[in-house]
Rosetta silent file (secondary structure, phi, psi, omega in degrees, C-alpha in Angstrom):
SEQUENCE: MTSELQPAKFVTFSNTNGIATITLNRPDVRNAINDQMRAELISAFEHAGKDNAVKAVVLTGAGKGFCSGGDIAGMQERLAAEPGEVAFNGWKRQQNTHKSIAVIHGLSKPVIAAVNGAAFGLGLDLALACDFIIAVDGAKLSMSFIKRGLVSDGGGMYFLPRRVGLVRAKELILSARVVEAEEALTIGMVDRVAPAQQLLSEAQAWAQQLSIGSPAAIALTKSILDKTFESTHEQIFALGREAQAICYTTSEHRQSVAEFLDKKAR
SCORE:     score description
SCORE:     0.000 S_00000001
   1 L     0.000  130.727  175.712  -37.025  -81.618   -7.212 S_00000001
   2 L  -125.918  159.370  178.065  -35.294  -81.323   -3.839 S_00000001
   3 L  -145.931  156.619  179.423  -32.216  -82.997   -2.407 S_00000001
   4 L   -85.521  133.180  176.499  -30.560  -83.236    0.979 S_00000001
   5 L   -98.273  125.993 -178.266  -27.410  -81.181    1.501 S_00000001
   6 L   -68.601  145.641  177.609  -24.832  -82.860    3.710 S_00000001
   7 L   -55.800  140.802 -176.495  -23.608  -80.920    6.783 S_00000001
   8 L  -127.197  155.546 -178.123  -20.534  -78.826    5.986 S_00000001
   9 L   -95.889  -38.645 -170.272  -17.758  -77.292    8.064 S_00000001
  10 L  -114.570   -0.053  178.627  -16.529  -74.412    5.930 S_00000001
  11 E  -136.678  129.022  176.863  -19.557  -73.497    3.767 S_00000001
  12 E  -108.547  154.547 -175.834  -23.046  -72.643    5.014 S_00000001
  13 E  -137.130  130.135  173.116  -26.281  -72.801    3.010 S_00000001
  14 E  -141.228  157.094 -179.955  -29.653  -71.180    3.651 S_00000001
  15 E  -134.568  117.246  178.137  -32.738  -70.568    1.536 S_00000001
  16 E  -124.214  116.741  178.599  -35.139  -67.686    2.205 S_00000001
  17 L    54.116   38.302  176.440  -38.040  -67.117   -0.186 S_00000001
  18 L    86.968   -4.612  178.552  -36.251  -68.963   -2.979 S_00000001
  19 E  -103.953  111.415  177.740  -32.941  -67.086   -2.624 S_00000001
  20 E   -82.168  135.754  173.175  -30.130  -69.350   -1.457 S_00000001
  21 E  -112.927  116.978  178.586  -27.264  -67.720    0.414 S_00000001
  22 E  -106.378  122.556 -172.246  -24.025  -69.679    0.249 S_00000001
  23 E  -119.259  124.788  171.670  -21.418  -68.396    2.701 S_00000001
  24 E   -70.919  126.850 -166.051  -17.698  -69.146    2.767 S_00000001
  25 L  -129.734   62.709  167.815  -17.108  -69.789    6.463 S_00000001
  26 L  -130.346   62.251 -171.396  -13.446  -69.694    7.515 S_00000001
  27 H   -61.621  -24.952 -179.012  -13.433  -66.147    8.897 S_00000001
  28 H   -66.724  -21.066  177.009  -10.274  -66.693   10.966 S_00000001
  29 H  -122.612   31.169 -179.701   -8.275  -66.919    7.693 S_00000001
  30 L    51.872   37.365  174.716  -10.460  -64.497    5.694 S_00000001
  31 L    61.748   34.368  174.221  -12.180  -67.492    4.071 S_00000001
  32 L   -59.886  143.729 -171.877   -9.068  -68.816    2.368 S_00000001
  33 E   -92.483  118.754  170.391   -9.948  -71.837    0.248 S_00000001
  34 L  -108.200 -178.509 -174.716   -8.636  -75.258    1.223 S_00000001
  35 H   -62.459  -39.354 -178.457   -9.527  -78.607   -0.300 S_00000001
  36 H   -68.186  -42.188  178.319  -12.441  -79.255    2.074 S_00000001
  37 H   -61.823  -40.967  179.741  -13.984  -75.833    1.507 S_00000001
  38 H   -59.799  -45.390  179.796  -13.686  -76.322   -2.248 S_00000001
  39 H   -63.717  -40.564 -179.910  -15.488  -79.668   -2.062 S_00000001
  40 H   -69.183  -34.500  177.439  -18.212  -78.193    0.152 S_00000001
  41 H   -64.858  -44.569  176.680  -18.630  -75.225   -2.201 S_00000001
  42 H   -58.743  -45.708 -179.037  -19.121  -77.570   -5.149 S_00000001
  43 H   -61.859  -41.423 -178.757  -21.668  -79.566   -3.159 S_00000001
  44 H   -65.026  -42.481 -179.895  -23.602  -76.432   -2.142 S_00000001
  45 H   -72.206  -35.992  175.706  -23.867  -75.148   -5.714 S_00000001
  46 H   -63.231  -39.505  176.722  -24.801  -78.566   -7.064 S_00000001
  47 H   -62.391  -44.716  179.192  -27.566  -78.707   -4.443 S_00000001
  48 H   -61.072  -36.813  179.907  -28.772  -75.219   -5.444 S_00000001
  49 H   -68.377  -33.190 -176.353  -28.873  -76.311   -9.076 S_00000001
  50 H   -86.371  -25.558 -171.918  -30.974  -79.394   -8.342 S_00000001
  51 L   -85.615  113.988 -179.162  -33.396  -77.895   -5.820 S_00000001
  52 L   -65.649  -16.598  177.908  -36.458  -76.376   -7.509 S_00000001
  53 L   -75.685  -13.172  178.055  -37.103  -74.335   -4.364 S_00000001
  54 L   -95.404  123.383 -179.691  -33.965  -72.307   -5.154 S_00000001
  55 L  -103.678  -26.609 -179.984  -34.535  -69.559   -7.735 S_00000001
  56 E  -160.029  165.954 -175.517  -31.224  -67.666   -7.400 S_00000001
  57 E  -130.877  138.663  169.492  -28.020  -67.735   -5.349 S_00000001
  58 E  -113.741  126.368  177.720  -26.031  -65.150   -3.408 S_00000001
  59 E  -106.273  126.084 -179.276  -22.402  -66.066   -2.649 S_00000001
  60 E  -144.310 -176.993 -179.240  -20.747  -64.202    0.236 S_00000001
  61 E  -124.181  151.274  176.055  -18.164  -64.559    2.980 S_00000001
  62 L   -83.359  149.412  176.379  -18.324  -64.757    6.767 S_00000001
  63 L    78.950 -147.234 -171.242  -16.553  -62.140    8.856 S_00000001
  64 L   -88.651  -11.536 -176.718  -14.596  -59.203    7.475 S_00000001
  65 L  -127.403  155.500  174.698  -13.491  -60.644    4.151 S_00000001
  66 L   -77.256  -61.553  177.240  -15.045  -62.283    1.105 S_00000001
  67 E  -167.168  125.139 -177.248  -12.143  -64.609    0.297 S_00000001
  68 L   -83.993   -0.207  177.123   -8.400  -64.094    0.610 S_00000001
  69 L   110.465 -157.458  178.669   -7.646  -66.693   -2.058 S_00000001
  70 E   -69.666  146.746 -178.292   -6.015  -70.097   -1.896 S_00000001
  71 L   -70.641  123.089 -176.870   -4.923  -71.364    1.511 S_00000001
  72 H   -64.274  -35.031  177.617   -1.175  -70.761    1.974 S_00000001
  73 H   -61.210  -37.099  177.067   -0.868  -73.827    4.218 S_00000001
  74 H   -66.816  -37.392  176.480   -2.215  -75.891    1.348 S_00000001
  75 H   -62.588  -42.765  179.855    0.344  -74.351   -0.989 S_00000001
  76 H   -62.918  -42.365  178.385    3.114  -75.259    1.463 S_00000001
  77 H   -63.053  -40.362  179.647    1.825  -78.818    1.706 S_00000001
  78 H   -62.192  -41.165 -177.883    1.705  -79.093   -2.077 S_00000001
  79 H   -74.218  -17.327  179.957    5.328  -77.985   -2.399 S_00000001
  80 L   -79.262   -8.116  179.101    6.431  -80.489    0.258 S_00000001
  81 L   -67.063  162.540  175.879    5.583  -83.401   -2.039 S_00000001
  82 L   -57.441  140.021 -177.351    8.310  -85.345   -3.820 S_00000001
  83 H   -50.682  -36.406 -178.995    9.618  -83.317   -6.799 S_00000001
  84 H   -74.295   -9.160 -177.754    8.372  -85.936   -9.223 S_00000001
  85 H  -106.304  -14.221 -172.698    4.846  -85.692   -7.820 S_00000001
  86 H   -58.225  -48.045 -174.560    4.395  -81.901   -7.625 S_00000001
  87 H   -66.254  -45.437 -177.478    3.193  -81.376  -11.193 S_00000001
  88 H   -69.955  -38.800  175.126    0.727  -84.264  -11.285 S_00000001
  89 H   -60.090  -41.765  178.776   -0.631  -83.448   -7.820 S_00000001
  90 H   -64.295  -39.059  178.640   -1.079  -79.859   -8.970 S_00000001
  91 H   -61.521  -43.019  179.848   -2.881  -80.998  -12.106 S_00000001
  92 H   -67.056  -39.474  178.422   -5.347  -83.021  -10.026 S_00000001
  93 H   -64.129  -39.526  179.207   -5.896  -80.102   -7.642 S_00000001
  94 H   -62.701  -33.985  176.676   -6.531  -77.802  -10.601 S_00000001
  95 H   -57.687  -43.294  179.665   -9.265  -80.131  -11.808 S_00000001
  96 H   -70.153  -37.337  176.039  -11.150  -79.536   -8.555 S_00000001
  97 H   -59.880  -47.165 -177.884  -10.519  -75.792   -8.703 S_00000001
  98 H   -69.631  -28.596  175.386  -11.951  -75.639  -12.203 S_00000001
  99 H   -65.959  -40.006  179.924  -14.894  -77.815  -11.177 S_00000001
 100 H   -66.594  -38.577  177.841  -15.766  -75.301   -8.447 S_00000001
 101 H   -68.515  -42.232 -177.873  -15.587  -72.404  -10.908 S_00000001
 102 H   -64.510  -36.974 -177.867  -17.584  -74.298  -13.540 S_00000001
 103 H   -71.508  -27.979  174.959  -20.403  -75.177  -11.131 S_00000001
 104 H   -75.103  -54.850 -176.640  -20.757  -71.486  -10.204 S_00000001
 105 H   -63.786  -35.006 -175.383  -20.501  -70.103  -13.727 S_00000001
 106 L   -89.589    1.254  179.860  -22.624  -72.869  -15.211 S_00000001
 107 L   -59.240  138.975 -176.207  -25.479  -72.702  -12.704 S_00000001
 108 L   -80.373    3.949 -178.216  -28.789  -72.389  -14.551 S_00000001
 109 L  -121.037  155.515  179.419  -29.983  -69.774  -12.041 S_00000001
 110 L   -59.622  139.520  179.144  -28.785  -66.198  -11.428 S_00000001
 111 E  -128.170  125.785  178.502  -25.738  -65.968   -9.147 S_00000001
 112 E  -117.066  129.572  171.041  -24.671  -62.782   -7.357 S_00000001
 113 E   -88.566  121.407  174.179  -21.402  -62.378   -5.479 S_00000001
 114 E  -100.672   93.916 -172.677  -21.894  -60.175   -2.404 S_00000001
 115 E   -82.956  101.571 -171.649  -18.277  -59.177   -1.814 S_00000001
 116 L   -91.185    7.491  179.676  -18.260  -58.176    1.850 S_00000001
 117 L   175.393 -151.935 -175.807  -14.552  -57.391    2.084 S_00000001
 118 L   -58.256  135.743  173.567  -11.221  -58.296    0.541 S_00000001
 119 E  -130.697  102.766 -175.046  -11.338  -60.568   -2.530 S_00000001
 120 E  -118.794  146.914  172.815   -7.814  -61.551   -3.556 S_00000001
 121 L    54.686 -124.469 -178.608   -6.486  -64.113   -6.014 S_00000001
 122 H   -61.901  -27.396  175.802   -8.742  -67.137   -6.228 S_00000001
 123 H   -63.171  -40.554  176.559  -11.277  -65.267   -4.101 S_00000001
 124 H   -69.635  -38.024  175.500  -11.645  -62.649   -6.811 S_00000001
 125 H   -57.192  -41.228  178.269  -11.844  -65.394   -9.426 S_00000001
 126 H   -59.619  -44.571  179.493  -14.806  -66.862   -7.504 S_00000001
 127 H   -63.709  -42.306 -178.706  -16.592  -63.519   -7.590 S_00000001
 128 H   -65.786  -25.191  178.770  -15.871  -63.062  -11.297 S_00000001
 129 H   -71.917  -18.489  178.900  -17.375  -66.492  -12.023 S_00000001
 130 L   -76.323  163.602 -179.774  -20.737  -65.210  -10.753 S_00000001
 131 L   -70.196  -36.892 -175.729  -23.195  -63.444  -13.061 S_00000001
 132 E  -140.749  154.733  178.965  -23.137  -60.218  -11.054 S_00000001
 133 E  -131.133  126.415  169.564  -21.014  -58.640   -8.319 S_00000001
 134 E  -117.424  127.984 -174.978  -22.115  -56.235   -5.594 S_00000001
 135 E  -115.649  149.496  176.938  -19.282  -55.051   -3.349 S_00000001
 136 E   -74.723  149.431  172.507  -19.278  -53.393    0.032 S_00000001
 137 L   -49.671  129.578  176.288  -17.998  -49.823    0.369 S_00000001
 138 L    84.625   -1.342  177.896  -14.237  -49.979    0.783 S_00000001
 139 L   -58.774  143.795  178.728  -13.848  -53.556   -0.456 S_00000001
 140 E  -114.297  131.625 -177.417  -10.385  -54.292   -1.836 S_00000001
 141 E  -126.348  140.404 -179.728   -9.927  -56.540   -4.858 S_00000001
 142 E  -154.101  134.159  169.116   -6.706  -57.831   -6.378 S_00000001
 143 L   -85.095   81.081 -165.715   -5.585  -60.351   -8.963 S_00000001
 144 H   -88.658    5.640 -173.723   -2.681  -61.172   -6.651 S_00000001
 145 H   -55.394  -41.119 -173.307   -1.428  -64.389   -8.280 S_00000001
 146 H   -60.256  -27.067  179.271    1.669  -62.814   -9.807 S_00000001
 147 H   -71.174  -18.287  177.745    2.940  -62.020   -6.295 S_00000001
 148 H  -103.508    9.809 -178.565    3.020  -65.747   -5.576 S_00000001
 149 L    70.844   29.918 -175.491    4.730  -66.629   -8.850 S_00000001
 150 L  -126.881  166.950  171.117    1.464  -68.013  -10.218 S_00000001
 151 L  -103.639  158.445  175.603   -1.076  -67.370  -12.957 S_00000001
 152 L   -60.422  119.504 -173.397   -4.779  -66.810  -12.343 S_00000001
 153 L  -114.056    6.428 -177.872   -6.120  -70.364  -12.108 S_00000001
 154 L  -115.309   29.134  176.314   -9.777  -69.795  -11.280 S_00000001
 155 L    92.882   -1.828 -177.667  -11.033  -68.400  -14.562 S_00000001
 156 H   -60.497  -33.505 -179.914   -9.958  -64.800  -14.011 S_00000001
 157 H   -72.193  -15.137  174.164   -8.067  -64.697  -17.306 S_00000001
 158 H   -93.024  -48.560 -172.708  -11.355  -65.611  -19.016 S_00000001
 159 H   -77.534  -40.702 -172.890  -13.854  -63.562  -16.980 S_00000001
 160 H   -63.484  -44.841  177.497  -11.931  -60.365  -16.246 S_00000001
 161 H   -59.877  -28.962  179.477  -11.298  -59.298  -19.896 S_00000001
 162 H   -73.763  -19.374  177.258  -15.018  -59.738  -20.560 S_00000001
 163 H   -92.458  -44.539 -169.005  -15.764  -57.264  -17.788 S_00000001
 164 H  -116.448   -3.354 -175.665  -13.061  -54.623  -18.170 S_00000001
 165 L    93.544  156.486 -172.727  -11.524  -55.206  -21.620 S_00000001
 166 H   -66.217  -47.053 -175.282   -8.305  -56.991  -22.554 S_00000001
 167 H   -64.808  -45.340  179.722   -5.787  -54.191  -21.987 S_00000001
 168 H   -66.080  -36.935  177.295   -7.136  -53.244  -18.555 S_00000001
 169 H   -61.658  -43.144  177.239   -7.314  -56.916  -17.572 S_00000001
 170 H   -59.568  -43.461 -178.835   -3.643  -57.334  -18.470 S_00000001
 171 H   -62.888  -44.211 -178.565   -2.763  -54.284  -16.379 S_00000001
 172 H   -67.451  -38.019 -178.401   -4.709  -55.510  -13.350 S_00000001
 173 H   -75.662  -43.322 -175.843   -3.300  -59.038  -13.556 S_00000001
 174 H   -75.440  -28.470  178.135    0.330  -58.116  -14.290 S_00000001
 175 H   -87.992  -24.125 -176.657    0.502  -55.354  -11.681 S_00000001
 176 L    56.237   24.504 -176.111   -1.513  -57.276   -9.059 S_00000001
 177 L   -72.610  156.814  179.875   -2.505  -53.882   -7.713 S_00000001
 178 L   -84.409  129.148  178.561   -5.326  -53.453   -5.220 S_00000001
 179 E  -110.721  124.934  177.547   -8.535  -51.973   -6.649 S_00000001
 180 E   -85.929  162.735 -169.246  -11.007  -50.409   -4.228 S_00000001
 181 H   -53.718  -43.114 -176.310  -14.753  -50.774   -4.663 S_00000001
 182 H   -64.875  -42.859  176.355  -15.417  -47.347   -6.198 S_00000001
 183 H   -65.848  -40.702  179.606  -12.772  -47.780   -8.906 S_00000001
 184 H   -58.736  -37.843  177.520  -13.952  -51.336   -9.487 S_00000001
 185 H   -66.984  -41.836 -177.731  -17.448  -49.970  -10.104 S_00000001
 186 H   -63.089  -39.185 -175.805  -16.150  -47.316  -12.492 S_00000001
 187 H   -92.251   -1.384  177.971  -14.234  -49.799  -14.656 S_00000001
 188 L    87.523   10.808  178.252  -16.939  -52.481  -14.623 S_00000001
 189 L   -70.691  -33.114  171.107  -15.092  -54.914  -12.405 S_00000001
 190 L  -126.973  165.584 -174.003  -18.139  -54.910  -10.098 S_00000001
 191 L  -103.336  -28.187  179.688  -21.720  -53.920  -10.875 S_00000001
 192 E  -147.750  158.474  174.151  -22.930  -52.243   -7.684 S_00000001
 193 E  -128.989  139.922 -177.545  -21.559  -50.919   -4.383 S_00000001
 194 E  -140.770  153.757  174.072  -23.502  -50.922   -1.100 S_00000001
 195 L   -64.020  154.799 -175.034  -22.940  -49.973    2.545 S_00000001
 196 H   -55.726  -43.921 -175.558  -21.931  -52.858    4.805 S_00000001
 197 H   -71.362  -12.466 -178.560  -25.236  -52.995    6.675 S_00000001
 198 H  -112.713   -6.063 -171.207  -27.191  -53.209    3.409 S_00000001
 199 H   -55.975  -55.141 -174.476  -24.935  -55.417    1.292 S_00000001
 200 H   -67.899  -41.547 -179.901  -26.585  -58.781    1.851 S_00000001
 201 H   -65.075  -38.219  177.672  -30.162  -57.471    1.806 S_00000001
 202 H   -67.676  -39.617  178.118  -29.503  -55.572   -1.439 S_00000001
 203 H   -63.108  -43.352 -179.111  -27.909  -58.661   -3.006 S_00000001
 204 H   -68.324  -38.526  176.853  -30.875  -60.826   -1.995 S_00000001
 205 H   -65.501  -39.753  177.618  -33.408  -58.260   -3.247 S_00000001
 206 H   -63.213  -42.514  178.403  -31.532  -58.041   -6.546 S_00000001
 207 H   -60.766  -37.347  176.518  -31.556  -61.842   -6.777 S_00000001
 208 H   -61.808  -44.267 -179.873  -35.330  -61.773   -6.334 S_00000001
 209 H   -61.957  -36.193 -175.633  -35.667  -59.320   -9.227 S_00000001
 210 H   -80.875   -7.813 -174.281  -33.497  -61.488  -11.473 S_00000001
 211 L  -118.793   20.699 -178.672  -35.441  -64.678  -10.786 S_00000001
 212 L   -76.296  -18.255 -174.446  -39.052  -63.623  -11.444 S_00000001
 213 L   -82.839  178.642  175.754  -39.120  -65.287  -14.862 S_00000001
 214 L   -59.539  130.407  177.942  -39.676  -68.838  -15.989 S_00000001
 215 H   -55.073  -37.810  179.259  -36.838  -71.093  -14.744 S_00000001
 216 H   -66.162  -45.376 -179.665  -36.553  -72.600  -18.231 S_00000001
 217 H   -64.098  -39.824  178.250  -36.334  -69.208  -19.935 S_00000001
 218 H   -64.353  -47.940 -178.163  -33.751  -67.985  -17.409 S_00000001
 219 H   -61.716  -45.010 -178.979  -31.608  -71.112  -17.737 S_00000001
 220 H   -67.673  -39.829  178.151  -31.690  -71.093  -21.534 S_00000001
 221 H   -61.497  -47.315  179.005  -30.996  -67.352  -21.715 S_00000001
 222 H   -58.626  -45.260 -175.684  -27.976  -67.667  -19.428 S_00000001
 223 H   -63.282  -33.331  179.926  -26.578  -70.599  -21.378 S_00000001
 224 H   -78.915  -46.295 -179.814  -26.769  -68.680  -24.659 S_00000001
 225 H   -58.857  -34.737 -179.589  -25.469  -65.347  -23.378 S_00000001
 226 L   -69.269  -10.969  177.857  -22.437  -67.093  -21.880 S_00000001
 227 L  -102.697   -0.472 -169.741  -21.473  -68.239  -25.394 S_00000001
 228 H   -56.077  -47.011 -172.983  -21.909  -64.830  -27.056 S_00000001
 229 H   -76.785  -14.860 -179.741  -18.260  -63.805  -27.336 S_00000001
 230 H  -103.028    2.672 -171.930  -17.103  -67.193  -28.639 S_00000001
 231 L  -123.891  158.029  172.084  -19.854  -67.632  -31.235 S_00000001
 232 L   -80.230  165.273  177.924  -20.953  -66.166  -34.534 S_00000001
 233 H   -64.659  -32.397  178.277  -24.299  -64.414  -34.774 S_00000001
 234 H   -63.235  -39.460  179.271  -25.601  -67.362  -36.815 S_00000001
 235 H   -66.410  -41.263  178.870  -24.719  -69.728  -33.965 S_00000001
 236 H   -66.145  -41.176  177.095  -26.409  -67.526  -31.376 S_00000001
 237 H   -60.245  -41.885 -179.159  -29.513  -67.224  -33.582 S_00000001
 238 H   -64.471  -43.668  177.599  -29.620  -71.019  -33.938 S_00000001
 239 H   -62.640  -37.996  178.019  -29.318  -71.527  -30.191 S_00000001
 240 H   -63.129  -40.749  178.311  -32.075  -68.957  -29.710 S_00000001
 241 H   -62.080  -44.503 -179.426  -34.394  -70.827  -32.066 S_00000001
 242 H   -64.090  -43.002 -179.885  -33.823  -74.070  -30.196 S_00000001
 243 H   -64.138  -41.555 -178.974  -34.344  -72.402  -26.830 S_00000001
 244 H   -64.690  -37.550  178.062  -37.541  -70.693  -27.965 S_00000001
 245 H   -60.691  -38.717  176.622  -38.941  -73.982  -29.197 S_00000001
 246 H   -66.390  -44.010 -178.511  -38.410  -75.397  -25.708 S_00000001
 247 H   -60.537  -34.841  179.068  -40.009  -72.317  -24.098 S_00000001
 248 H   -56.533  -27.576 -174.399  -43.116  -72.757  -26.277 S_00000001
 249 L   -91.917   -6.204 -172.812  -43.779  -76.038  -24.458 S_00000001
 250 L   -79.553  152.490  178.781  -43.421  -74.802  -20.889 S_00000001
 251 H   -65.329  -32.989  179.893  -46.319  -74.391  -18.494 S_00000001
 252 H   -63.507  -41.922  178.816  -45.139  -70.847  -17.651 S_00000001
 253 H   -66.459  -45.826 -179.974  -45.471  -69.731  -21.277 S_00000001
 254 H   -60.301  -43.745 -179.606  -48.865  -71.372  -21.707 S_00000001
 255 H   -65.044  -39.930  179.936  -50.142  -69.814  -18.478 S_00000001
 256 H   -62.954  -43.522  179.182  -48.815  -66.371  -19.441 S_00000001
 257 H   -64.305  -43.974 -179.082  -50.579  -66.460  -22.825 S_00000001
 258 H   -62.604  -43.053  179.668  -53.819  -67.663  -21.241 S_00000001
 259 H   -65.097  -40.114  179.428  -53.737  -64.926  -18.600 S_00000001
 260 H   -63.618  -44.905 -179.136  -53.054  -62.229  -21.215 S_00000001
 261 H   -67.279  -35.051  179.688  -55.937  -63.386  -23.410 S_00000001
 262 H   -65.914  -42.202  178.010  -58.252  -63.632  -20.427 S_00000001
 263 H   -64.793  -39.355 -179.352  -57.497  -60.019  -19.411 S_00000001
 264 H   -65.820  -32.631 -177.004  -57.984  -58.841  -23.005 S_00000001
 265 H   -76.862  -15.963 -177.599  -61.375  -60.562  -23.215 S_00000001
 266 L   -76.785    0.000    0.000  -62.719  -58.770  -20.137 S_00000001
């Protein structure tokens, strides 16, 4: 199945050998997220999910930064609303923020964040929503919300404790301190570090490795693993049984068994 992706202003999309690269493209403001970029990001990931030619996704940023977080001009505009409208307007905006995080986290294909520079606030939340993170040497990461009088609103309070543990997550969020790539690697905040000139190629090669399997098996595995910490072992076993029953019916499984038996018979 393929679908047409509408032209976008702030997000670019390319597909090379089954690896889609989605790039945040507002380099003049370090890829700060405004409403249009958010909508385009959702559209790009929905397209990647529907297009069978896409096997995995790499999310990165244009220019020197990955994403500096929410657009300050948008924050100013939000606060300029009538006092009686601020909360409800914010609630509606949050729905779109959470939709963008959900479409990344819930993609049935592997997603790697290639953090090419600073990832602050909502920008770091975007990276944490991905399955894996590879950061450039010297990248700076910060859960900076507290400095703006805000809480992490892009899933960071869910994803970060699962990476670094609850106590360390509290420390990083409450202090809003800047973590450089090497420390982030040590504490499990990111998974790999690469030189700038190799970052994107390493992310794309890694994405190739993660997408060699059956699309059905990958999608089902991801969906179950993402429920591990909220489920009992009985629930995970039950989901596994259901997923395996589906895998038994796939053409990839049938072909794999046939090829194995054919080699054995020779």
